[in-house]
N, C-alpha and C positions, 0 to 999 in steps of 0.2 A: 783172448780173455785178459782183462786188465786187473790191476790191484783193486781190491774192494776195501782194504784197510790201509790207512796211512799211519805211519809210525813216526813220532817225533820224540826222541829220547825214550822215556818209559811210558809215554802216553800213546795210545792207539786210538784212531778215530775212524768212523765210517759214516756215510751219508744215509740217513733214515728215509726211505721212500714213503713212510707213513705220515710223519709230521713235517718232513722237509728240512730237518735240522741235522747238523753233525752231532753225533753222540760219541762220547769218549769213555774209554776204560783203561785201567792201568794194570800193573803186574800183580795186583791182588786177585785178578780174574785168571782163570786158566785159559790160555790162548795157544792154539796149535802152531802159531808162527807162520802160517801160510796165508799171505795177503790175498791170494787169488781164490782160495777155498777155505775161508776162515771158519773155525769152530771156537766158540767162546762159552765159558760157563763159570759161574751160574748165570741165570738170566740177568738182563740189564733193565733196571727200573729207573726211568727219568721222570722227575716231577711227581714223586709218589704221593705227596700231600696235596696235589692240585688235580682233582679228577677231570677238570676241563682241559688239561694239558698233558696228562699222564700218558707215557709211552712205555710199554713193557714188552720185551722181546727176548727171544732166544736165537742164537746164530749157530747153525750146524751146516758144515760142508758148503759154505757160500750162500746158504739160504737163510732168510730171516723169517721167523715165525712170530707173529704178533699175538699176544695173549689177549683174552677177552676183556681185560680191564683197561685197554687203550681207549683214548678218546676219539681216534680218527677212523676213517672208513676202512682201513685195512685190518682192523681188529678181527681176530679169529682166522686170519689168512696166513699162508706161507708164500713168499715171493723170493725171487732171486735178488740178492743184495747188489745194488748198482755199483759200477766202477767208481772209484774215487777220482774226482776231476781236479 
C-alpha cells in the first residue's frame, strides 16, 4: 500500500478519482497524518459555485466518499483513494 496523500509544507494533496484532478487541503482541516489511510474532516468542497465542476467528498480511513452534489459519475459512491503517483 502506498501513500495516498502527498504533503508539501503545510499543504496536503490527493488525486481525486472522480474528477481526475489533484485536490488540496491545509492545516485548517483535521488530518490524522497517515498518508496511507488518511482521514480528513470536515468534507472537502471544490468548485462549490460551479455545479458543472463541483466535487464534494469526505475521506475516512483511506476511502473517499463522494457526496450527491458532485458533477461526476462517482457521486454517491465510496471508493478507495488511489495512491499518489
